[in-house]
C-alpha positions as YAML, in Angstrom:
chain: A
units: angstrom
residues:
- id: 1
  name: MET
  ca: [143.22, 109.56, 122.65]
- id: 2
  name: LYS
  ca: [142.22, 107.87, 125.88]
- id: 3
  name: THR
  ca: [139.51, 110.49, 126.24]
- id: 4
  name: LEU
  ca: [138.10, 109.86, 122.75]
- id: 5
  name: LEU
  ca: [138.20, 106.09, 122.87]
- id: 6
  name: PRO
  ca: [135.20, 105.64, 125.14]
- id: 7
  name: LEU
  ca: [133.19, 108.07, 122.98]
- id: 8
  name: LEU
  ca: [134.10, 106.18, 119.86]
- id: 9
  name: LEU
  ca: [133.19, 102.86, 121.42]
- id: 10
  name: SER
  ca: [129.90, 104.32, 122.60]
- id: 11
  name: ALA
  ca: [129.12, 105.62, 119.07]
- id: 12
  name: SER
  ca: [129.92, 102.33, 117.61]
- id: 13
  name: LEU
  ca: [127.82, 100.48, 120.14]
- id: 14
  name: CYS
  ca: [124.87, 102.74, 119.32]
- id: 15
  name: GLN
  ca: [125.17, 102.03, 115.66]
- id: 16
  name: ALA
  ca: [125.47, 98.38, 116.13]
- id: 17
  name: GLN
  ca: [122.27, 98.41, 118.12]
- id: 18
  name: THR
  ca: [120.20, 100.37, 115.55]
- id: 19
  name: PRO
  ca: [118.17, 97.75, 113.54]
- id: 20
  name: ALA
  ca: [119.10, 97.58, 109.87]
- id: 21
  name: PRO
  ca: [116.33, 98.66, 107.50]
- id: 22
  name: PRO
  ca: [114.44, 95.51, 106.20]
- id: 23
  name: ALA
  ca: [115.29, 94.41, 102.64]
- id: 24
  name: TYR
  ca: [112.29, 93.52, 100.61]
- id: 25
  name: GLN
  ca: [111.92, 91.25, 97.60]
- id: 26
  name: VAL
  ca: [109.22, 89.93, 95.27]
- id: 27
  name: ALA
  ca: [108.97, 86.42, 96.77]
- id: 28
  name: ALA
  ca: [106.02, 85.05, 94.72]
- id: 29
  name: THR
  ca: [103.76, 85.65, 91.89]
- id: 30
  name: TRP
  ca: [100.16, 84.43, 92.00]
- id: 31
  name: PRO
  ca: [98.29, 84.24, 88.68]
- id: 32
  name: VAL
  ca: [94.60, 85.16, 88.88]
- id: 33
  name: SER
  ca: [92.20, 84.48, 86.09]
- id: 34
  name: GLY
  ca: [89.55, 86.77, 84.82]
- id: 35
  name: GLN
  ca: [89.49, 89.99, 82.65]
- id: 36
  name: GLY
  ca: [89.43, 93.64, 83.15]
- id: 37
  name: GLY
  ca: [91.27, 96.36, 85.02]
- id: 38
  name: TRP
  ca: [91.73, 96.51, 88.83]
- id: 39
  name: ASP
  ca: [91.91, 98.90, 91.75]
- id: 40
  name: TYR
  ca: [92.17, 98.22, 95.50]
- id: 41
  name: LEU
  ca: [92.75, 94.94, 97.12]
- id: 42
  name: SER
  ca: [92.41, 94.06, 100.85]
- id: 43
  name: ALA
  ca: [94.01, 91.51, 103.16]
- id: 44
  name: ASP
  ca: [91.99, 89.95, 105.89]
- id: 45
  name: PRO
  ca: [94.39, 88.33, 108.30]
- id: 46
  name: VAL
  ca: [91.61, 86.97, 110.61]
- id: 47
  name: GLY
  ca: [89.70, 85.12, 107.86]
- id: 48
  name: GLN
  ca: [93.03, 84.48, 105.89]
- id: 49
  name: ARG
  ca: [91.62, 85.91, 102.69]
- id: 50
  name: LEU
  ca: [92.74, 88.39, 100.12]
- id: 51
  name: TYR
  ca: [89.98, 90.20, 98.37]
- id: 52
  name: VAL
  ca: [90.93, 91.73, 94.88]
- id: 53
  name: ALA
  ca: [88.80, 94.15, 93.02]
- id: 54
  name: HIS
  ca: [89.03, 93.04, 89.34]
- id: 55
  name: GLY
  ca: [86.77, 94.15, 86.49]
- id: 56
  name: THR
  ca: [83.23, 93.52, 87.45]
- id: 57
  name: GLN
  ca: [83.92, 90.99, 90.25]
- id: 58
  name: VAL
  ca: [85.89, 90.50, 93.47]
- id: 59
  name: GLU
  ca: [88.32, 87.48, 93.38]
- id: 60
  name: VAL
  ca: [88.78, 85.96, 96.87]
- id: 61
  name: LEU
  ca: [92.26, 84.28, 97.32]
- id: 62
  name: ASP
  ca: [93.76, 82.30, 100.10]
- id: 63
  name: LEU
  ca: [95.98, 84.66, 101.98]
- id: 64
  name: ALA
  ca: [98.71, 82.02, 102.48]
- id: 65
  name: THR
  ca: [98.85, 80.37, 99.12]
- id: 66
  name: GLY
  ca: [97.06, 82.54, 96.52]
- id: 67
  name: ARG
  ca: [94.58, 79.77, 95.69]
- id: 68
  name: LEU
  ca: [91.34, 81.01, 94.41]
- id: 69
  name: VAL
  ca: [88.66, 80.25, 96.98]
- id: 70
  name: GLY
  ca: [85.72, 82.11, 95.41]
- id: 71
  name: THR
  ca: [84.29, 85.12, 93.57]
- id: 72
  name: ILE
  ca: [81.73, 87.78, 94.22]
- id: 73
  name: ALA
  ca: [80.15, 88.57, 90.98]
- id: 74
  name: ASP
  ca: [77.98, 91.50, 89.79]
- id: 75
  name: THR
  ca: [80.05, 94.31, 91.26]
- id: 76
  name: PRO
  ca: [80.15, 96.73, 88.33]
- id: 77
  name: GLY
  ca: [82.97, 99.27, 88.44]
- id: 78
  name: VAL
  ca: [84.30, 97.67, 91.67]
- id: 79
  name: HIS
  ca: [86.89, 99.83, 93.32]
- id: 80
  name: GLY
  ca: [87.28, 98.88, 97.04]
- id: 81
  name: VAL
  ca: [86.73, 95.80, 99.21]
- id: 82
  name: LEU
  ca: [86.71, 95.75, 103.06]
- id: 83
  name: VAL
  ca: [85.90, 93.01, 105.57]
- id: 84
  name: VAL
  ca: [85.15, 93.81, 109.18]
- id: 85
  name: PRO
  ca: [85.80, 90.49, 110.99]
- id: 86
  name: ALA
  ca: [84.06, 91.61, 114.33]
- id: 87
  name: LEU
  ca: [80.81, 92.20, 112.53]
- id: 88
  name: GLY
  ca: [80.91, 89.28, 110.07]
- id: 89
  name: LYS
  ca: [80.34, 91.56, 107.17]
- id: 90
  name: GLY
  ca: [82.18, 92.71, 104.08]
- id: 91
  name: PHE
  ca: [81.67, 95.86, 101.89]
- id: 92
  name: ILE
  ca: [82.29, 96.44, 98.21]
- id: 93
  name: THR
  ca: [82.20, 99.76, 96.36]
- id: 94
  name: CYS
  ca: [80.54, 99.65, 92.95]
- id: 95
  name: GLY
  ca: [81.54, 102.80, 91.10]
- id: 96
  name: ARG
  ca: [79.28, 102.38, 88.11]
- id: 97
  name: ASN
  ca: [75.99, 102.01, 89.95]
- id: 98
  name: ASP
  ca: [76.81, 104.21, 92.86]
- id: 99
  name: ALA
  ca: [76.21, 101.63, 95.54]
- id: 100
  name: VAL
  ca: [77.82, 99.51, 98.23]
- id: 101
  name: ARG
  ca: [77.30, 95.75, 98.22]
- id: 102
  name: VAL
  ca: [77.27, 94.11, 101.58]
- id: 103
  name: PHE
  ca: [78.41, 90.46, 101.67]
- id: 104
  name: ASP
  ca: [78.84, 87.60, 104.09]
- id: 105
  name: PRO
  ca: [82.64, 86.69, 104.20]
- id: 106
  name: LYS
  ca: [81.90, 83.06, 105.07]
- id: 107
  name: THR
  ca: [79.56, 82.32, 102.17]
- id: 108
  name: LEU
  ca: [80.56, 85.32, 99.83]
- id: 109
  name: GLN
  ca: [76.90, 85.99, 99.29]
- id: 110
  name: VAL
  ca: [75.70, 89.55, 98.76]
- id: 111
  name: THR
  ca: [73.21, 90.33, 101.41]
- id: 112
  name: ALA
  ca: [72.31, 94.05, 100.76]
- id: 113
  name: THR
  ca: [72.87, 96.84, 98.28]
- id: 114
  name: VAL
  ca: [73.15, 100.47, 99.73]
- id: 115
  name: PRO
  ca: [72.92, 103.52, 97.55]
- id: 116
  name: THR
  ca: [75.92, 106.04, 98.04]
- id: 117
  name: GLY
  ca: [77.03, 109.25, 96.32]
- id: 118
  name: THR
  ca: [78.60, 109.29, 92.85]
- id: 119
  name: LYS
  ca: [81.47, 106.95, 92.03]
- id: 120
  name: PRO
  ca: [82.26, 105.29, 95.35]
- id: 121
  name: ALA
  ca: [85.79, 104.09, 95.56]
- id: 122
  name: ALA
  ca: [87.84, 103.82, 98.77]
- id: 123
  name: LEU
  ca: [86.07, 102.86, 102.02]
- id: 124
  name: LEU
  ca: [87.12, 102.79, 105.65]
- id: 125
  name: TYR
  ca: [85.95, 101.20, 108.91]
- id: 126
  name: ASP
  ca: [86.28, 103.33, 112.07]
- id: 127
  name: PRO
  ca: [86.13, 101.14, 115.09]
- id: 128
  name: ALA
  ca: [85.80, 104.07, 117.55]
- id: 129
  name: SER
  ca: [82.49, 105.09, 116.02]
- id: 130
  name: GLY
  ca: [81.41, 101.82, 114.52]
- id: 131
  name: ARG
  ca: [80.86, 103.47, 111.23]
- id: 132
  name: LEU
  ca: [81.82, 102.74, 107.63]
- id: 133
  name: PHE
  ca: [82.94, 105.74, 105.58]
- id: 134
  name: VAL
  ca: [82.39, 105.45, 101.73]
- id: 135
  name: PHE
  ca: [84.43, 108.04, 99.82]
- id: 136
  name: ASN
  ca: [82.55, 109.21, 96.73]
- id: 137
  name: ASN
  ca: [85.37, 110.22, 94.29]
- id: 138
  name: GLY
  ca: [82.75, 111.55, 91.72]
- id: 139
  name: THR
  ca: [81.54, 114.17, 94.20]
- id: 140
  name: THR
  ca: [82.89, 115.87, 97.27]
- id: 141
  name: THR
  ca: [81.33, 113.69, 99.96]
- id: 142
  name: ALA
  ca: [81.60, 110.57, 102.07]
- id: 143
  name: THR
  ca: [78.48, 108.33, 102.67]
- id: 144
  name: VAL
  ca: [78.38, 107.15, 106.26]
- id: 145
  name: LEU
  ca: [76.93, 103.89, 107.32]
- id: 146
  name: GLU
  ca: [76.37, 102.34, 110.68]
- id: 147
  name: ALA
  ca: [78.48, 99.33, 109.85]
- id: 148
  name: ALA
  ca: [76.60, 96.67, 111.99]
- id: 149
  name: THR
  ca: [73.31, 97.40, 110.14]
- id: 150
  name: ALA
  ca: [74.51, 98.78, 106.89]
- id: 151
  name: ARG
  ca: [72.10, 101.84, 107.47]
- id: 152
  name: VAL
  ca: [73.07, 105.21, 106.02]
- id: 153
  name: VAL
  ca: [73.36, 107.70, 109.00]
- id: 154
  name: GLY
  ca: [74.81, 110.75, 107.42]
- id: 155
  name: THR
  ca: [76.82, 112.39, 104.61]
- id: 156
  name: ALA
  ca: [80.16, 114.21, 105.24]
- id: 157
  name: GLU
  ca: [80.66, 117.19, 103.03]
- id: 158
  name: LEU
  ca: [84.57, 117.34, 102.42]
- id: 159
  name: GLY
  ca: [84.87, 120.16, 100.01]
- id: 160
  name: GLY
  ca: [86.76, 118.22, 97.39]
- id: 161
  name: ALA
  ca: [87.09, 114.80, 95.62]
- id: 162
  name: PRO
  ca: [88.02, 112.25, 98.25]
- id: 163
  name: GLU
  ca: [90.50, 109.43, 97.71]
- id: 164
  name: THR
  ca: [91.88, 107.21, 100.47]
- id: 165
  name: GLY
  ca: [91.01, 107.88, 104.18]
- id: 166
  name: VAL
  ca: [92.41, 106.55, 107.52]
- id: 167
  name: SER
  ca: [91.18, 106.60, 111.10]
- id: 168
  name: ASP
  ca: [93.32, 107.46, 114.21]
- id: 169
  name: GLY
  ca: [90.94, 105.16, 116.25]
- id: 170
  name: LYS
  ca: [90.00, 108.07, 118.57]
- id: 171
  name: GLY
  ca: [87.26, 109.76, 116.59]
- id: 172
  name: THR
  ca: [89.14, 111.54, 113.77]
- id: 173
  name: ILE
  ca: [89.13, 110.56, 110.12]
- id: 174
  name: PHE
  ca: [91.72, 111.85, 107.67]
- id: 175
  name: VAL
  ca: [91.26, 111.70, 103.83]
- id: 176
  name: ASN
  ca: [93.14, 112.96, 100.70]
- id: 177
  name: LEU
  ca: [91.32, 115.41, 98.49]
- id: 178
  name: ALA
  ca: [92.76, 114.86, 95.01]
- id: 179
  name: ASP
  ca: [91.45, 118.01, 93.36]
- id: 180
  name: ARG
  ca: [92.44, 120.27, 96.23]
- id: 181
  name: SER
  ca: [95.85, 118.56, 96.99]
- id: 182
  name: GLU
  ca: [95.23, 118.56, 100.74]
- id: 183
  name: VAL
  ca: [94.41, 116.32, 103.64]
- id: 184
  name: VAL
  ca: [91.19, 117.14, 105.41]
- id: 185
  name: ALA
  ca: [90.44, 115.87, 108.98]
- id: 186
  name: PHE
  ca: [86.95, 115.49, 110.26]
- id: 187
  name: ASP
  ca: [85.05, 114.17, 113.25]
- id: 188
  name: ALA
  ca: [83.70, 110.64, 112.83]
- id: 189
  name: LYS
  ca: [80.49, 111.33, 114.75]
- id: 190
  name: THR
  ca: [79.53, 114.92, 113.96]
- id: 191
  name: LEU
  ca: [81.07, 114.84, 110.55]
- id: 192
  name: ALA
  ca: [82.34, 118.46, 111.02]
- id: 193
  name: VAL
  ca: [85.60, 119.27, 109.22]
- id: 194
  name: LYS
  ca: [88.26, 119.97, 111.89]
- id: 195
  name: HIS
  ca: [91.35, 120.79, 109.69]
- id: 196
  name: ARG
  ca: [92.52, 121.33, 106.14]
- id: 197
  name: TRP
  ca: [96.28, 120.77, 105.52]
- id: 198
  name: PRO
  ca: [97.93, 121.63, 102.07]
- id: 199
  name: LEU
  ca: [100.10, 118.98, 100.47]
- id: 200
  name: ALA
  ca: [102.14, 121.41, 98.22]
- id: 201
  name: PRO
  ca: [104.42, 120.58, 96.35]
- id: 202
  name: GLY
  ca: [102.50, 117.27, 96.25]
- id: 203
  name: GLU
  ca: [99.73, 117.16, 93.61]
- id: 204
  name: ASN
  ca: [96.74, 114.87, 93.11]
- id: 205
  name: PRO
  ca: [97.14, 112.86, 96.30]
- id: 206
  name: SER
  ca: [95.66, 109.27, 96.33]
- id: 207
  name: GLY
  ca: [97.03, 106.86, 98.79]
- id: 208
  name: LEU
  ca: [97.18, 107.64, 102.49]
- id: 209
  name: ALA
  ca: [98.59, 105.69, 105.58]
- id: 210
  name: LEU
  ca: [98.95, 106.44, 109.19]
- id: 211
  name: ASP
  ca: [101.53, 105.62, 111.82]
- id: 212
  name: PRO
  ca: [99.14, 105.83, 114.85]
- id: 213
  name: VAL
  ca: [101.81, 105.62, 117.63]
- id: 214
  name: HIS
  ca: [104.03, 108.48, 116.24]
- id: 215
  name: HIS
  ca: [101.12, 110.38, 114.63]
- id: 216
  name: ARG
  ca: [102.41, 110.41, 111.08]
- id: 217
  name: LEU
  ca: [100.42, 110.65, 107.87]
- id: 218
  name: PHE
  ca: [101.95, 109.42, 104.68]
- id: 219
  name: SER
  ca: [100.28, 110.94, 101.56]
- id: 220
  name: VAL
  ca: [101.34, 109.74, 98.00]
- id: 221
  name: CYS
  ca: [100.90, 112.22, 95.16]
- id: 222
  name: ALA
  ca: [100.80, 111.68, 91.47]
- id: 223
  name: ASN
  ca: [103.73, 114.00, 90.70]
- id: 224
  name: GLY
  ca: [106.16, 111.58, 92.41]
- id: 225
  name: GLN
  ca: [106.09, 113.04, 95.94]
- id: 226
  name: LEU
  ca: [105.58, 111.47, 99.20]
- id: 227
  name: LEU
  ca: [104.46, 114.10, 101.81]
- id: 228
  name: VAL
  ca: [104.81, 113.27, 105.53]
- id: 229
  name: LEU
  ca: [102.70, 115.31, 107.88]
- id: 230
  name: SER
  ca: [102.05, 115.32, 111.64]
- id: 231
  name: ALA
  ca: [98.53, 113.95, 112.30]
- id: 232
  name: GLU
  ca: [98.35, 116.21, 115.42]
- id: 233
  name: ASN
  ca: [98.81, 119.62, 113.72]
- id: 234
  name: GLY
  ca: [99.37, 119.14, 110.03]
- id: 235
  name: GLU
  ca: [103.09, 120.11, 110.16]
- id: 236
  name: LYS
  ca: [104.96, 119.23, 107.14]
- id: 237
  name: LEU
  ca: [107.72, 116.79, 108.35]
- id: 238
  name: ALA
  ca: [109.20, 115.50, 105.01]
- id: 239
  name: GLU
  ca: [108.93, 115.56, 101.15]
- id: 240
  name: LEU
  ca: [110.52, 112.53, 99.48]
- id: 241
  name: PRO
  ca: [110.79, 111.43, 95.85]
- id: 242
  name: ILE
  ca: [108.95, 108.25, 94.92]
- id: 243
  name: GLY
  ca: [108.14, 106.61, 91.67]
- id: 244
  name: GLY
  ca: [105.60, 107.70, 89.15]
- id: 245
  name: GLY
  ca: [101.87, 106.57, 89.14]
- id: 246
  name: ALA
  ca: [101.71, 105.94, 92.89]
- id: 247
  name: ASP
  ca: [98.26, 105.12, 94.00]
- id: 248
  name: GLY
  ca: [98.80, 103.23, 97.38]
- id: 249
  name: VAL
  ca: [100.77, 103.30, 100.59]
- id: 250
  name: VAL
  ca: [100.58, 101.09, 103.69]
- id: 251
  name: PHE
  ca: [102.33, 101.52, 107.05]
- id: 252
  name: ASP
  ca: [103.74, 98.38, 108.76]
- id: 253
  name: PRO
  ca: [103.87, 99.18, 112.49]
- id: 254
  name: GLY
  ca: [105.91, 96.02, 113.20]
- id: 255
  name: ARG
  ca: [108.66, 96.99, 110.75]
- id: 256
  name: GLN
  ca: [108.15, 100.64, 111.20]
- id: 257
  name: VAL
  ca: [108.27, 101.32, 107.43]
- id: 258
  name: ALA
  ca: [105.92, 102.89, 104.87]
- id: 259
  name: LEU
  ca: [105.58, 101.03, 101.60]
- id: 260
  name: ILE
  ca: [104.54, 102.97, 98.49]
- id: 261
  name: SER
  ca: [103.31, 101.24, 95.38]
- id: 262
  name: ASN
  ca: [104.33, 103.09, 92.20]
- id: 263
  name: GLY
  ca: [102.49, 102.25, 88.94]
- id: 264
  name: SER
  ca: [105.74, 103.03, 87.04]
- id: 265
  name: GLY
  ca: [107.00, 99.66, 88.41]
- id: 266
  name: SER
  ca: [108.70, 100.10, 91.78]
- id: 267
  name: LEU
  ca: [108.06, 99.90, 95.55]
- id: 268
  name: THR
  ca: [109.47, 102.75, 97.68]
- id: 269
  name: VAL
  ca: [110.34, 101.82, 101.30]
- id: 270
  name: VAL
  ca: [110.42, 104.79, 103.66]
- id: 271
  name: ARG
  ca: [111.69, 104.75, 107.25]
- id: 272
  name: GLU
  ca: [111.80, 107.47, 110.06]
- id: 273
  name: GLU
  ca: [115.37, 107.15, 110.93]
- id: 274
  name: SER
  ca: [115.14, 109.61, 114.03]
- id: 275
  name: PRO
  ca: [112.23, 111.80, 115.17]
- id: 276
  name: GLY
  ca: [111.30, 113.99, 112.26]
- id: 277
  name: THR
  ca: [113.89, 112.64, 109.86]
- id: 278
  name: PHE
  ca: [112.70, 110.39, 107.03]
- id: 279
  name: ARG
  ca: [114.55, 108.69, 104.15]
- id: 280
  name: VAL
  ca: [114.07, 106.24, 101.40]
- id: 281
  name: VAL
  ca: [115.82, 103.01, 102.40]
- id: 282
  name: GLN
  ca: [114.98, 100.95, 99.38]
- id: 283
  name: THR
  ca: [113.51, 101.05, 95.89]
- id: 284
  name: LEU
  ca: [112.36, 97.60, 94.79]
- id: 285
  name: ALA
  ca: [111.55, 96.75, 91.11]
- id: 286
  name: THR
  ca: [107.93, 95.43, 90.91]
- id: 287
  name: ALA
  ca: [105.83, 95.64, 87.71]
- id: 288
  name: ARG
  ca: [104.32, 98.37, 85.48]
- id: 289
  name: GLY
  ca: [100.87, 99.02, 86.70]
- id: 290
  name: ALA
  ca: [101.42, 97.70, 90.22]
- id: 291
  name: ARG
  ca: [100.02, 100.85, 91.77]
- id: 292
  name: THR
  ca: [97.85, 99.67, 94.72]
- id: 293
  name: ILE
  ca: [98.81, 97.66, 97.66]
- id: 294
  name: SER
  ca: [97.65, 95.80, 100.80]
- id: 295
  name: LEU
  ca: [99.46, 94.53, 103.86]
- id: 296
  name: ASP
  ca: [99.14, 91.47, 106.11]
- id: 297
  name: PRO
  ca: [100.55, 93.03, 109.35]
- id: 298
  name: ARG
  ca: [100.91, 89.43, 110.99]
- id: 299
  name: THR
  ca: [103.34, 88.30, 108.35]
- id: 300
  name: HIS
  ca: [104.59, 91.64, 107.08]
- id: 301
  name: ARG
  ca: [103.93, 90.55, 103.50]
- id: 302
  name: ALA
  ca: [102.61, 93.07, 101.07]
- id: 303
  name: PHE
  ca: [100.38, 92.32, 97.93]
- id: 304
  name: LEU
  ca: [100.37, 94.21, 94.59]
- id: 305
  name: PRO
  ca: [98.17, 93.57, 91.67]
- id: 306
  name: ALA
  ca: [99.63, 93.78, 88.17]
- id: 307
  name: ALA
  ca: [99.29, 92.65, 84.53]
- id: 308
  name: GLU
  ca: [101.12, 93.01, 81.27]
- id: 309
  name: LEU
  ca: [100.05, 96.26, 79.63]
- id: 310
  name: GLY
  ca: [99.78, 97.01, 76.05]
- id: 311
  name: PRO
  ca: [100.46, 100.27, 74.30]
- id: 312
  name: ALA
  ca: [98.66, 103.36, 75.60]
- id: 313
  name: PRO
  ca: [95.74, 104.43, 73.42]
- id: 314
  name: ALA
  ca: [95.90, 107.87, 71.74]
- id: 315
  name: ALA
  ca: [94.73, 110.90, 73.76]
- id: 316
  name: VAL
  ca: [90.99, 111.67, 73.35]
- id: 317
  name: ALA
  ca: [89.33, 115.08, 73.09]
- id: 318
  name: GLY
  ca: [90.33, 117.34, 76.03]
- id: 319
  name: GLY
  ca: [93.76, 115.90, 76.34]
- id: 320
  name: SER
  ca: [93.25, 113.04, 78.64]
- id: 321
  name: ARG
  ca: [94.71, 109.61, 77.80]
- id: 322
  name: PRO
  ca: [93.02, 106.41, 78.39]
- id: 323
  name: ARG
  ca: [94.72, 103.67, 80.39]
- id: 324
  name: PRO
  ca: [96.84, 101.07, 78.40]
- id: 325
  name: SER
  ca: [95.27, 97.92, 77.34]
- id: 326
  name: ILE
  ca: [95.66, 94.75, 79.48]
- id: 327
  name: VAL
  ca: [97.08, 91.67, 77.81]
- id: 328
  name: PRO
  ca: [94.55, 88.81, 78.53]
- id: 329
  name: GLY
  ca: [95.67, 86.11, 80.94]
- id: 330
  name: THR
  ca: [98.42, 88.09, 82.64]
- id: 331
  name: PHE
  ca: [96.74, 89.39, 85.70]
- id: 332
  name: ARG
  ca: [98.55, 88.41, 88.85]
- id: 333
  name: ILE
  ca: [99.38, 89.35, 92.45]
- id: 334
  name: LEU
  ca: [102.94, 90.09, 93.51]
- id: 335
  name: VAL
  ca: [103.78, 88.93, 96.99]
- id: 336
  name: VAL
  ca: [106.49, 91.18, 98.54]
- id: 337
  name: LYS
  ca: [108.22, 90.29, 101.84]
...
């Protein structure tokens, strides 16, 4: 017994020193006026703004209070919004007219319109190359811009319909290919494809996040699966169940957790408990339709858009089912912390 006591005390001490997983809650709800559907939203901690793609415009909210500070109109089929504070520029993808709007974050005035490929949606700024990557979901390409000048400098052929992309900050871009159920890695400067990594049993991947320190990719799939891959060699590290209708994921480096937004009405919190061992540490009820997410890494708050949804319309020819109707006046941002 004397021999075992130090070991038991040591084990207890190690457990006591292991930080408990953070508990998340919906801390506030910010009502937002306007009509129509929504897609991505983007937090800008430097400018203290939250940019929300909503209908045919972008609503700009105060990041601390949710107060509406302005709108950017005439963004048909808006999908993504991104601000690059170092350049003093913002970018908006307009899926209906196959273009990117460039705007001034201070005045919210559009300064240029740049043609892209078909149905631009997600977009990504890579600081290592100074390039903006616009992922054209209606084709198999990414339109590449020199971010400082908004000049098109190339087109990356990806071999599948791209969704969300991330950068490792060292010259490699990773992006989900929805129709191929894989992650493709390509060079930010040459645009050459370097790797293709399958995501099976995940299907139709959308949101993608990166832990740059531990080189982990978190890919969320439409069939209720989270796939965790090594960003170094594509090794599959984990398969975890998440909610249905997931479309977004963020990684919080300060809390060391991945947050997955599920359109079925929940937020899944995933943590790497030990090297290569991942588990779901919390499932938080949010709202039906809250499928996309953005993070303020300074405050660790996450933001999810949602609205009250009506009944789903009947399936159309070919078997596809349109999205449910949106109850007017119910659009809002859920603040999770």
